[in-house]
NUTORRO-547679 format. One line per field, with one value per residue: residue number from 1; residue in three letters; y, x, z negated of N, C-alpha, C, O in turn; chain. Coordinates in Angstrom, 3 decimals, padded with zeros to 6 digits. Layout:
BEGIN
pos	NUM;... .
code	ALA;... .
n.y	Y;... .
n.x	X;... .
n.z	Z;... .
ca.y	Y;... .
ca.x	X;... .
ca.z	Z;... .
c.y	Y;... .
c.x	X;... .
c.z	Z;... .
o.y	Y;... .
o.x	X;... .
o.z	Z;... .
unit	A;... .
//
This chain:
BEGIN
pos	1;2;3;4;5;6;7;8;9;10;11;12;13;14;15;16;17;18;19;20;21;22;23;24;25;26;27;28;29;30;31;32;33;34;35;36;37;38;39;40;41;42;43;44;45;46;47;48;49;50;51;52;53;54;55;56;57;58;59;60;61;62;63;64;65;66;67;68;69;70;71;72;73;74;75;76;77;78;79;80;81;82;83;84;85;86;87;88;89;90;91;92;93;94;95;96;97;98;99;100;101;102;103;104;105;106;107;108;109;110;111;112;113;114;115;116;117;118;119;120;121;122;123;124;125;126;127;128;129;130;131;132;133;134;135;136;137;138;139;140;141;142;143;144;145;146;147;148;149;150;151;152;153;154;155;156;157;158;159;160;161;162;163;164;165;166;167;168;169;170;171;172;173;174;175;176;177;178;179;180;181;182;183;184;185;186;187;188;189;190;191;192;193;194;195;196;197;198;199;200;201;202;203;204;205;206;207;208;209;210 .
code	MET;THR;SER;LYS;LYS;ILE;SER;SER;ARG;LEU;GLN;LEU;ARG;LYS;LYS;PRO;GLN;GLN;GLU;ARG;SER;ILE;GLN;ARG;LEU;ASP;ALA;ILE;MET;GLU;ALA;ALA;VAL;ASP;LEU;ILE;ALA;MET;HIS;GLY;VAL;ALA;ASP;LEU;LYS;MET;THR;ASP;ILE;ALA;ALA;ARG;ALA;GLY;VAL;PRO;ILE;GLY;SER;LEU;TYR;GLN;PHE;PHE;PRO;GLU;LYS;ALA;ALA;ILE;ILE;ARG;ALA;PHE;HIS;ASP;ARG;HIS;THR;ALA;ILE;VAL;GLN;GLU;ARG;ALA;GLU;LEU;ALA;PHE;PRO;ASP;VAL;LYS;SER;THR;ASP;GLN;ALA;ILE;GLU;MET;LEU;SER;LYS;LEU;PHE;ASP;GLU;PHE;TYR;GLN;LEU;TYR;ARG;ALA;ASP;ARG;THR;TYR;LEU;PRO;VAL;TRP;MET;ALA;GLY;MET;THR;ASP;ARG;ASP;PHE;GLN;GLU;LEU;ASN;LEU;ALA;HIS;LEU;GLU;ARG;LEU;THR;ASP;ILE;ILE;TYR;GLY;ALA;LEU;LYS;HIS;LEU;VAL;ALA;ASP;LYS;HIS;GLN;SER;ALA;PHE;CYS;LEU;ARG;VAL;HIS;MET;VAL;LEU;TYR;LEU;SER;GLY;ALA;LEU;ALA;ARG;PHE;ALA;MET;VAL;ARG;ASP;GLU;VAL;SER;ALA;GLN;GLU;TYR;LEU;ALA;GLU;TRP;LYS;SER;MET;GLY;ALA;ARG;THR;LEU;PHE;GLU;PHE;ASN;ASP .
n.y	058.483;059.834;059.711;061.592;063.305;064.201;065.952;067.363;069.178;070.222;070.607;072.016;074.397;075.979;075.078;077.203;078.410;080.731;083.153;085.004;084.557;082.351;084.140;085.715;083.590;082.127;084.754;084.433;082.001;082.663;084.853;083.660;082.068;083.858;084.598;082.611;081.903;084.170;084.268;081.685;078.710;078.679;081.068;082.022;083.706;084.111;086.498;088.375;086.840;087.124;090.165;090.825;089.969;091.379;090.865;090.921;089.368;087.316;086.169;085.099;082.724;081.545;079.880;078.357;076.889;077.200;077.670;075.407;074.384;075.522;075.181;072.292;072.610;073.387;071.169;069.343;070.427;069.401;066.833;066.024;066.986;065.519;062.428;062.459;062.917;060.912;058.625;058.909;058.453;056.253;054.905;052.061;050.282;048.002;046.671;046.319;047.867;050.096;051.034;051.465;054.051;055.448;056.389;057.215;059.992;061.135;060.788;063.186;065.145;065.610;066.330;069.404;070.492;070.374;072.229;074.417;075.148;077.425;076.967;074.306;073.346;074.157;073.622;070.725;070.492;071.715;069.932;067.723;067.588;067.059;064.951;064.865;065.955;063.661;060.797;061.973;062.667;059.978;058.235;059.728;058.355;055.664;055.542;056.577;054.820;052.270;053.298;053.396;050.645;049.420;049.837;049.002;046.304;044.000;043.072;042.017;038.787;036.523;035.365;037.548;039.380;040.372;041.379;043.243;045.274;046.333;047.078;048.783;050.773;051.886;052.892;055.148;056.092;057.291;058.332;061.093;062.207;062.727;063.664;066.330;067.054;067.730;070.228;071.687;072.640;073.601;074.005;072.419;070.448;069.307;068.161;065.832;064.175;063.627;062.368;060.018;058.389;058.319;056.461;053.881;053.566;053.313;050.723;048.921;048.538;046.104;043.975;040.397;037.732;034.719 .
n.x	070.523;066.788;064.653;062.661;063.858;065.636;063.436;062.627;064.508;065.643;063.501;062.069;059.622;057.011;055.540;055.281;052.150;051.006;051.472;052.924;054.484;055.729;057.619;058.873;060.162;061.772;063.325;065.042;065.970;067.740;069.657;071.089;072.514;073.810;075.293;076.666;077.951;080.004;080.991;081.113;079.639;079.672;080.082;077.400;074.588;071.503;070.089;071.484;070.937;068.268;067.928;069.854;067.713;065.749;063.731;061.431;063.099;061.651;059.880;061.417;061.888;059.632;059.323;061.856;063.635;066.156;069.432;070.786;068.424;068.010;070.498;069.526;067.759;068.872;070.839;069.120;067.896;070.211;070.302;068.040;068.657;070.479;069.687;067.565;068.460;069.954;068.114;067.456;069.616;070.447;068.807;068.038;070.448;072.673;074.793;078.110;080.348;078.455;077.357;079.885;080.258;078.010;078.443;080.539;079.678;077.258;079.079;080.942;078.689;077.296;080.027;080.441;077.832;078.082;080.799;079.897;077.762;077.474;076.948;077.018;079.879;080.479;078.505;078.237;080.776;079.969;078.228;079.771;080.685;078.497;075.886;073.627;073.418;075.174;073.875;071.783;073.108;073.947;071.553;071.301;073.738;072.577;070.017;070.796;072.665;071.227;069.567;071.217;072.425;069.887;069.654;071.662;071.982;071.276;073.593;075.171;076.049;074.373;075.405;077.607;076.046;075.710;078.455;078.629;076.801;077.829;080.294;079.183;077.908;080.913;081.795;080.626;080.546;083.310;083.360;081.566;083.942;086.469;085.340;085.020;087.374;088.471;087.083;088.735;090.837;093.110;091.602;092.858;094.668;092.699;091.212;092.993;092.848;090.219;089.317;091.748;090.114;087.444;088.487;090.054;087.741;085.160;085.075;085.994;083.845;082.528;084.360;085.066;086.425;085.730 .
n.z	-111.333;-111.457;-108.569;-109.174;-110.853;-108.790;-107.476;-108.440;-108.770;-106.579;-105.106;-101.878;-103.786;-102.305;-099.644;-097.210;-095.975;-094.538;-091.583;-093.141;-095.380;-093.666;-092.158;-094.104;-095.445;-093.819;-093.352;-095.787;-095.323;-093.495;-094.643;-096.508;-094.703;-093.451;-095.697;-097.203;-094.862;-095.124;-097.826;-098.884;-100.505;-103.277;-104.298;-104.104;-104.670;-106.215;-106.176;-104.537;-101.910;-101.945;-101.783;-099.609;-097.718;-097.728;-099.587;-102.805;-106.222;-107.207;-105.500;-104.046;-105.609;-105.461;-103.393;-104.242;-106.850;-107.757;-106.704;-105.651;-104.838;-102.160;-100.714;-100.266;-098.546;-096.150;-096.071;-095.569;-093.159;-091.333;-091.598;-090.406;-088.118;-086.928;-087.081;-085.506;-083.076;-082.845;-082.896;-080.449;-078.674;-077.578;-074.914;-073.734;-073.731;-072.407;-072.274;-074.445;-073.231;-072.241;-074.351;-076.493;-074.673;-074.700;-078.044;-078.473;-077.104;-078.749;-080.365;-079.893;-079.324;-082.649;-083.653;-082.100;-082.648;-085.346;-085.652;-084.484;-086.656;-088.709;-091.881;-091.819;-093.223;-095.473;-096.846;-096.823;-098.548;-100.837;-101.928;-102.599;-104.959;-106.549;-107.858;-107.311;-104.541;-103.696;-103.698;-101.792;-099.392;-098.882;-098.710;-096.061;-094.681;-094.871;-093.411;-091.066;-090.382;-090.495;-088.045;-085.938;-085.999;-084.828;-082.983;-081.452;-082.115;-080.160;-079.132;-080.183;-081.008;-083.256;-085.362;-085.790;-087.394;-090.089;-090.446;-088.155;-088.909;-091.503;-089.891;-088.636;-090.765;-091.951;-089.621;-089.142;-091.432;-091.620;-089.586;-089.683;-091.784;-090.419;-088.343;-089.734;-090.875;-088.443;-088.279;-089.433;-088.249;-085.411;-082.158;-079.997;-081.265;-083.215;-080.979;-080.269;-082.442;-082.197;-079.981;-079.705;-082.295;-081.189;-078.652;-080.749;-083.083;-081.830;-080.489;-082.244;-083.552;-081.839;-081.764;-082.514;-084.244;-083.086 .
ca.y	059.525;059.462;060.951;062.617;064.202;065.339;066.360;068.690;070.477;070.371;070.634;073.489;074.859;075.589;074.949;078.634;078.610;082.184;084.004;086.845;083.528;081.822;085.265;086.057;081.971;082.760;085.540;083.894;081.343;083.644;085.800;082.670;081.230;084.724;084.936;081.038;082.140;085.399;083.879;079.987;078.674;078.682;082.953;082.257;084.161;084.133;088.167;088.666;085.943;088.557;091.522;090.614;089.344;092.414;090.207;090.667;088.067;086.577;085.922;083.875;081.958;080.977;079.094;078.087;077.057;077.165;077.909;074.244;074.054;076.557;074.294;071.144;072.671;073.479;069.705;068.324;070.573;068.961;065.423;065.741;066.955;064.281;061.522;062.702;062.784;059.124;058.089;058.973;058.355;054.745;054.594;050.633;049.971;046.530;046.913;046.862;049.143;051.375;051.570;052.523;055.597;056.574;056.174;058.756;061.061;061.306;061.726;064.389;066.248;066.095;067.393;070.331;070.816;071.092;073.220;075.935;075.517;077.963;076.156;072.647;072.746;074.726;072.962;069.659;070.489;072.098;068.694;066.629;067.125;067.169;063.511;064.397;065.691;062.424;060.535;062.367;061.918;058.131;058.080;059.843;057.319;054.434;056.132;056.944;053.282;051.858;053.990;052.721;049.042;048.846;050.107;048.478;044.953;042.920;043.061;041.179;037.514;036.341;034.939;038.824;040.578;040.968;041.927;044.284;046.024;047.065;047.749;050.666;051.945;052.392;053.905;056.578;057.551;057.864;059.522;062.073;062.468;062.329;065.379;067.416;067.092;068.333;071.316;072.971;072.321;074.298;072.933;071.392;069.414;068.742;067.394;065.194;063.370;062.861;061.046;058.762;058.118;057.605;055.579;053.226;053.627;052.484;049.261;048.279;047.742;044.377;042.809;039.486;036.629;033.259 .
ca.x	069.398;065.849;064.329;061.761;064.653;066.558;062.627;061.949;065.712;065.759;062.309;060.958;058.519;055.530;055.648;054.943;051.260;050.412;052.448;053.589;054.918;056.432;058.490;059.697;060.864;062.552;064.560;065.478;067.210;069.149;070.367;071.459;072.588;074.786;075.750;077.232;079.332;080.953;081.247;080.866;078.370;080.501;079.649;076.095;073.588;070.236;069.594;072.342;070.364;066.679;068.806;069.987;066.502;064.572;062.320;061.541;063.452;060.358;059.726;062.756;061.977;058.079;060.222;063.322;064.091;067.515;070.385;070.594;067.257;068.406;071.177;069.358;067.101;070.409;071.168;067.878;067.732;071.373;070.173;067.208;068.311;071.266;069.160;066.635;069.463;070.405;067.482;067.561;071.186;070.796;068.032;067.929;071.585;073.229;076.888;078.905;080.568;077.790;077.293;081.023;080.229;077.114;078.345;081.750;079.172;077.141;080.376;081.213;077.617;077.551;081.163;080.078;076.430;078.930;081.361;078.979;076.880;077.818;076.079;077.653;080.891;080.606;077.167;078.861;081.516;079.299;077.341;081.237;080.764;076.526;075.524;071.735;073.666;075.891;072.673;070.955;074.003;074.267;070.310;071.249;074.023;071.856;069.039;071.485;073.028;069.509;069.050;072.630;072.185;068.913;069.456;073.139;072.529;071.128;074.679;076.161;075.712;073.614;076.264;078.341;075.078;076.110;079.747;078.584;075.516;078.598;080.779;078.364;078.632;082.005;082.254;079.799;081.360;084.344;083.207;081.783;085.050;087.353;084.623;085.478;089.086;088.982;086.525;089.605;092.463;092.961;090.931;093.611;094.859;091.364;090.623;093.683;092.144;088.772;089.806;092.060;089.065;086.656;088.961;089.884;086.539;083.619;085.744;086.332;082.222;082.606;085.508;084.940;087.077;085.013 .
ca.z	-111.534;-110.637;-107.460;-109.768;-111.377;-107.825;-106.277;-109.421;-108.993;-105.196;-103.981;-101.888;-104.418;-102.069;-098.238;-096.299;-094.666;-093.711;-091.306;-093.465;-095.900;-092.852;-091.729;-095.369;-095.648;-092.453;-093.724;-096.885;-095.098;-092.371;-095.414;-096.907;-093.414;-093.348;-097.336;-097.115;-093.927;-095.978;-098.944;-099.385;-101.526;-105.093;-104.981;-103.554;-105.968;-105.944;-106.255;-103.444;-100.959;-102.055;-101.868;-098.232;-096.907;-098.347;-100.493;-104.653;-106.424;-107.540;-103.971;-103.373;-106.730;-105.347;-102.730;-104.580;-108.125;-107.590;-105.940;-105.237;-103.884;-100.786;-100.112;-099.850;-097.711;-095.215;-095.733;-094.854;-091.172;-090.695;-091.381;-089.687;-086.179;-086.637;-087.165;-084.419;-081.887;-082.935;-081.983;-078.637;-078.144;-077.136;-074.246;-072.540;-073.233;-071.698;-072.537;-075.168;-073.133;-072.197;-075.708;-076.786;-074.177;-075.796;-079.275;-078.162;-076.325;-079.315;-081.913;-079.701;-079.711;-083.423;-083.467;-081.420;-083.463;-086.874;-085.921;-084.159;-087.298;-090.101;-093.192;-092.145;-093.892;-097.110;-098.027;-097.712;-099.286;-102.379;-102.569;-102.884;-106.793;-107.048;-108.002;-106.306;-103.004;-103.190;-103.209;-100.495;-098.572;-099.380;-098.039;-094.814;-094.058;-094.655;-092.505;-089.429;-089.873;-089.616;-086.569;-084.495;-086.066;-084.962;-081.084;-080.902;-082.914;-079.420;-078.224;-081.204;-081.922;-084.338;-086.757;-086.450;-087.706;-091.254;-089.965;-087.474;-089.985;-092.504;-089.169;-088.348;-091.808;-091.866;-088.792;-089.060;-092.861;-091.158;-088.103;-090.368;-092.368;-088.860;-087.515;-091.169;-090.967;-087.078;-088.006;-090.245;-087.476;-084.322;-081.510;-079.726;-082.363;-083.278;-080.116;-079.907;-083.084;-082.114;-078.381;-080.819;-082.774;-080.177;-078.327;-081.350;-083.942;-081.825;-079.613;-083.439;-083.429;-081.509;-081.934;-083.548;-084.012;-082.618 .
c.y	059.409;060.215;061.917;063.950;065.716;066.073;067.695;070.099;070.845;070.723;072.148;074.220;074.568;076.387;076.373;077.653;079.844;082.221;084.561;085.353;082.771;082.948;085.509;084.514;082.112;083.889;085.408;083.399;081.689;084.514;084.477;081.534;082.302;084.848;083.382;081.287;083.336;084.434;082.376;079.970;078.435;080.057;083.206;082.817;084.437;085.468;088.580;087.892;087.279;089.517;092.055;090.220;090.099;091.598;090.062;089.183;086.963;086.108;084.921;082.713;081.187;079.684;077.858;078.016;077.485;077.360;076.425;073.574;074.290;075.329;072.946;071.389;073.156;071.856;068.933;069.033;069.782;067.548;065.254;065.853;065.858;062.293;061.473;062.431;061.307;058.338;057.775;058.816;056.820;054.054;053.145;050.283;048.323;046.070;046.946;047.989;050.361;052.218;052.167;054.051;055.969;057.053;057.623;059.776;061.345;061.698;062.987;065.411;066.296;066.803;068.662;071.031;070.951;072.006;074.271;076.317;075.996;077.769;074.861;072.407;072.999;074.119;071.223;069.491;071.118;070.603;067.322;066.175;066.661;065.705;063.473;064.753;064.608;061.398;060.465;062.039;060.556;057.811;058.439;059.279;056.322;054.355;055.871;055.122;052.140;051.640;053.305;050.941;048.454;049.030;049.315;046.323;043.599;042.406;042.148;039.852;037.864;036.392;036.448;039.810;041.231;042.005;043.218;045.628;047.074;047.680;049.203;051.654;052.884;053.371;055.448;057.629;058.019;058.708;060.518;062.862;063.002;064.164;066.728;067.758;067.876;069.794;072.423;072.830;073.383;073.422;071.950;070.086;068.479;067.420;066.042;063.950;062.910;062.026;060.375;057.757;057.836;056.691;053.868;052.740;052.561;050.956;048.978;047.565;046.317;043.661;042.182;038.358;035.342;032.478 .
c.x	067.827;065.224;063.485;062.389;065.171;065.263;062.524;063.417;066.187;064.892;062.002;059.760;056.973;056.097;054.705;053.601;050.636;051.376;053.054;054.537;056.194;057.786;059.331;060.604;062.429;064.030;065.171;067.154;068.532;070.452;071.423;072.582;074.405;075.977;076.950;078.336;080.339;081.532;081.591;079.829;078.550;080.124;078.373;075.288;072.128;069.941;070.467;071.373;068.657;067.192;069.147;068.485;065.428;063.698;062.499;062.310;062.748;059.884;060.480;062.403;060.529;058.579;060.894;063.879;065.214;068.042;070.525;069.790;067.003;069.332;070.916;068.258;068.016;070.641;069.560;067.761;068.901;071.102;069.308;067.453;069.477;070.412;067.732;067.400;070.266;069.758;066.927;068.341;071.323;069.062;068.717;069.865;071.886;073.764;077.067;079.875;080.038;077.185;078.526;080.403;079.285;077.792;079.695;080.585;078.425;077.702;080.558;080.293;077.655;078.714;080.606;078.868;077.451;079.777;080.729;078.115;077.677;078.239;077.114;078.738;080.996;079.385;077.527;079.627;081.139;078.597;078.617;080.576;079.123;076.247;073.989;072.717;074.249;074.805;072.376;072.140;074.238;073.013;070.762;072.043;073.454;071.247;069.814;072.457;072.013;069.357;070.234;072.232;070.988;068.666;070.371;073.025;072.091;072.164;075.150;075.543;075.132;074.449;077.218;077.159;075.183;077.277;079.330;077.839;076.959;079.605;080.317;078.368;079.453;082.509;082.017;079.935;082.544;084.601;082.758;083.479;086.111;086.312;085.177;086.504;089.008;088.236;087.668;090.677;091.871;092.339;091.570;093.821;093.575;090.487;091.119;093.243;091.294;088.952;090.395;091.116;088.339;087.626;089.201;088.242;085.716;083.958;085.575;084.575;082.085;083.344;085.709;085.860;085.749;085.111 .
c.z	-110.784;-109.758;-107.949;-110.117;-110.129;-106.898;-107.214;-109.017;-107.846;-104.367;-103.731;-102.907;-103.838;-100.279;-098.057;-095.679;-093.623;-092.918;-091.850;-094.628;-095.039;-092.570;-093.190;-095.219;-094.468;-092.812;-094.927;-096.622;-093.871;-093.558;-096.176;-095.949;-093.482;-094.921;-097.349;-096.234;-094.609;-096.890;-099.644;-099.947;-102.964;-104.958;-104.167;-104.632;-105.464;-105.841;-105.026;-102.409;-101.061;-101.893;-100.192;-097.135;-097.302;-098.592;-101.798;-104.882;-106.548;-106.316;-103.452;-104.968;-106.466;-104.511;-103.548;-106.110;-108.719;-106.517;-105.161;-104.179;-102.075;-100.125;-099.825;-099.006;-096.057;-094.936;-095.248;-093.173;-090.929;-090.679;-090.345;-088.238;-086.042;-086.412;-085.490;-083.032;-082.009;-082.622;-080.660;-078.453;-077.098;-075.851;-073.726;-072.354;-073.436;-071.938;-073.500;-074.579;-072.893;-073.567;-076.704;-076.073;-074.637;-076.946;-078.842;-077.403;-077.536;-080.454;-081.067;-079.418;-081.250;-083.853;-083.104;-082.253;-084.926;-086.906;-085.545;-085.180;-088.614;-091.336;-093.210;-093.711;-095.148;-097.639;-098.044;-098.484;-101.125;-102.938;-102.808;-104.398;-107.326;-106.753;-107.126;-105.330;-103.070;-102.780;-102.195;-099.696;-098.331;-098.455;-096.628;-093.902;-094.083;-093.318;-091.070;-089.172;-089.565;-088.210;-085.172;-084.534;-085.183;-083.431;-080.872;-081.478;-081.756;-078.989;-079.216;-081.041;-083.103;-085.922;-087.160;-086.833;-088.660;-090.835;-089.288;-088.086;-090.574;-091.513;-089.426;-089.550;-091.845;-091.094;-088.815;-090.287;-092.552;-090.489;-088.920;-091.152;-091.514;-088.538;-088.540;-091.140;-089.853;-087.190;-088.656;-089.259;-086.451;-083.205;-080.717;-080.424;-082.574;-082.253;-079.760;-080.919;-082.699;-080.694;-078.842;-081.729;-082.271;-079.590;-079.625;-082.629;-083.233;-080.852;-081.332;-083.653;-083.342;-080.936;-082.789;-083.274;-083.924;-083.278 .
o.y	058.936;061.418;063.011;065.100;066.946;066.669;068.836;071.329;071.699;071.086;073.081;074.607;073.772;077.427;076.568;076.570;079.866;081.481;084.897;085.446;082.604;082.530;085.433;084.569;082.158;083.783;086.330;083.676;081.219;084.698;084.706;080.559;081.878;085.137;083.577;081.025;083.173;083.846;082.128;080.926;078.041;080.295;084.287;082.187;084.942;085.485;089.405;088.828;088.055;090.197;093.134;090.273;089.654;091.521;089.340;088.196;085.847;085.186;084.085;081.745;080.249;078.557;076.682;078.971;077.995;077.295;076.449;072.793;073.730;074.646;072.289;070.370;073.136;071.365;067.948;068.337;069.165;066.921;064.496;065.235;065.241;061.343;060.550;061.805;060.845;057.311;056.887;059.071;056.529;052.999;053.157;050.103;047.600;044.848;047.670;048.939;051.440;053.362;053.076;055.019;057.058;058.283;058.824;060.724;062.368;062.495;064.002;066.543;067.360;067.878;069.172;072.226;072.031;072.731;075.258;077.426;075.272;078.103;074.465;071.740;072.220;074.096;070.507;068.531;070.994;070.276;066.173;065.102;066.038;065.249;062.544;063.682;064.047;061.094;059.467;060.886;060.227;057.157;057.501;059.315;055.678;053.615;055.099;054.527;051.337;050.671;052.936;050.205;047.276;048.528;048.611;045.416;042.438;041.319;041.228;039.888;038.886;037.000;036.676;041.007;042.437;043.225;044.272;046.779;048.238;048.778;050.204;052.848;054.102;054.309;056.451;058.837;059.059;059.565;061.236;063.995;063.910;065.340;067.810;068.941;068.977;070.631;073.642;072.998;073.898;072.203;070.810;068.990;067.305;066.466;065.184;062.815;061.679;060.865;059.323;056.554;056.699;055.713;052.855;051.569;051.410;050.197;048.743;046.388;045.512;042.921;042.585;038.039;035.243;031.381 .
o.x	067.725;065.148;063.419;061.987;065.192;065.556;062.370;063.357;067.073;065.104;061.792;058.830;056.111;056.633;053.641;053.748;050.092;052.322;054.078;055.710;057.323;058.923;060.558;061.773;063.655;065.235;065.933;068.304;069.628;071.654;072.631;073.212;075.560;077.173;078.143;079.493;081.550;082.576;082.194;079.057;077.658;079.595;078.168;075.407;071.816;069.112;069.820;070.796;068.279;066.171;068.875;068.488;064.281;062.758;063.397;062.250;063.062;059.136;060.203;063.164;060.256;058.277;060.533;064.505;065.344;067.452;070.326;070.020;066.341;068.938;071.772;067.673;067.431;070.629;069.363;067.581;068.616;071.632;069.586;066.882;069.450;070.731;067.305;066.922;071.071;070.196;066.296;068.286;072.105;068.457;069.886;070.459;071.462;073.616;076.248;080.197;080.593;076.779;078.331;080.131;079.438;077.813;079.489;081.298;079.031;077.301;080.258;080.742;078.231;078.534;080.145;079.029;077.282;079.823;080.919;077.584;078.323;079.291;077.794;078.571;081.528;079.224;077.208;079.538;081.777;078.488;078.315;080.171;078.810;076.340;073.424;073.203;073.795;074.755;072.460;072.104;074.864;073.260;070.660;071.773;073.753;071.559;069.442;072.738;072.019;069.162;070.060;071.899;070.989;067.748;070.090;073.814;072.352;072.053;075.716;074.318;075.201;074.296;077.565;077.311;074.936;077.114;079.666;078.188;077.134;080.017;080.726;078.666;079.282;083.252;082.707;079.743;082.949;085.485;083.741;083.880;086.736;086.677;085.615;086.719;089.510;088.596;087.605;091.740;090.753;092.507;091.114;093.300;093.436;089.737;090.424;093.230;091.267;088.542;089.784;091.347;088.043;087.589;088.558;087.912;085.514;083.025;084.373;084.272;081.725;083.215;086.281;086.068;084.927;084.619 .
o.z	-109.652;-110.008;-107.387;-109.937;-110.169;-105.862;-106.779;-108.998;-107.813;-103.210;-104.505;-102.199;-104.212;-099.898;-098.646;-095.114;-092.519;-093.190;-091.254;-094.266;-095.499;-092.792;-093.137;-094.839;-094.565;-092.584;-095.219;-096.965;-093.565;-093.367;-096.242;-096.360;-093.531;-094.967;-097.580;-096.565;-094.463;-096.604;-100.688;-100.016;-103.715;-106.044;-103.616;-105.684;-104.385;-104.932;-104.382;-101.855;-100.183;-101.785;-099.666;-095.906;-097.273;-097.801;-102.232;-104.149;-106.131;-106.640;-102.593;-104.961;-107.215;-104.901;-103.497;-106.569;-109.832;-105.438;-103.947;-103.255;-101.202;-099.180;-099.233;-098.637;-094.974;-093.808;-094.538;-092.173;-089.903;-089.762;-089.416;-087.340;-084.977;-085.697;-084.797;-082.086;-081.202;-082.105;-080.087;-077.250;-076.193;-076.041;-073.338;-071.291;-074.338;-071.988;-074.067;-075.293;-073.104;-073.768;-077.511;-076.783;-075.190;-076.988;-079.015;-077.073;-077.858;-081.302;-081.695;-079.238;-081.480;-084.424;-084.126;-082.503;-085.492;-087.900;-086.255;-085.112;-089.371;-091.881;-094.157;-094.732;-095.939;-098.860;-098.993;-099.250;-102.170;-104.120;-103.133;-104.844;-108.340;-105.613;-106.548;-104.966;-102.072;-101.588;-101.481;-099.267;-097.323;-097.441;-095.838;-092.702;-093.078;-092.385;-090.186;-088.132;-088.632;-087.476;-084.011;-083.606;-084.826;-082.783;-079.902;-081.214;-082.071;-078.423;-078.627;-080.924;-083.786;-086.981;-088.319;-086.590;-088.642;-090.865;-089.827;-087.824;-090.213;-091.888;-090.014;-089.528;-091.817;-091.382;-088.636;-090.433;-093.070;-090.474;-089.100;-090.884;-092.063;-088.564;-088.149;-091.402;-090.078;-086.362;-088.497;-089.856;-086.459;-083.256;-080.623;-080.215;-082.233;-082.461;-079.216;-080.444;-082.698;-080.673;-078.656;-081.848;-082.637;-080.336;-079.352;-082.814;-083.619;-080.591;-081.451;-083.849;-084.201;-079.960;-083.802;-082.104;-084.836;-083.015 .
unit	A;A;A;A;A;A;A;A;A;A;A;A;A;A;A;A;A;A;A;A;A;A;A;A;A;A;A;A;A;A;A;A;A;A;A;A;A;A;A;A;A;A;A;A;A;A;A;A;A;A;A;A;A;A;A;A;A;A;A;A;A;A;A;A;A;A;A;A;A;A;A;A;A;A;A;A;A;A;A;A;A;A;A;A;A;A;A;A;A;A;A;A;A;A;A;A;A;A;A;A;A;A;A;A;A;A;A;A;A;A;A;A;A;A;A;A;A;A;A;A;A;A;A;A;A;A;A;A;A;A;A;A;A;A;A;A;A;A;A;A;A;A;A;A;A;A;A;A;A;A;A;A;A;A;A;A;A;A;A;A;A;A;A;A;A;A;A;A;A;A;A;A;A;A;A;A;A;A;A;A;A;A;A;A;A;A;A;A;A;A;A;A;A;A;A;A;A;A;A;A;A;A;A;A;A;A;A;A;A;A .
//
């Protein structure tokens, strides 16, 4: 699927410039948050969003061509926060033990961020069967891999760089899956799974047979 097709289907039609337009877009997004939290993405309707936001339906379509574009806006919010925090998470890493500790803290931060966000899990689930969102999720995973691999690669011998990059990619993918699994469990059970994964997942990044 071409990026042009993805862009036309999911792109924000108009970026607000004036204060009134910014406030209207904020109202639309807040209305969508409430409706997604109450009913999920499948039952989300453009007419309901407009009514809850108190805006004409035409104003909603000025910003978003269809419901999927609103979901894309939430997706972009989530990924931007994650990437920004990942870029700041590894200042001056000098050892694998330090890297493992920082990875563990970052995973905890992401988990708490996801769990507190009423739209994260419904938006992610809505994208599982959508090819456009699958490509967006893959691009996000690749970008996150680049960030963390770039921050930690100096801790790994040159001969293991290729394997290390693959491991970062896999650990990030599995970490996301585990976090989503934990989100639908009670907090005691969730923390047990998270603790075991943090102990196992991060350490496997740096264990090589020379």
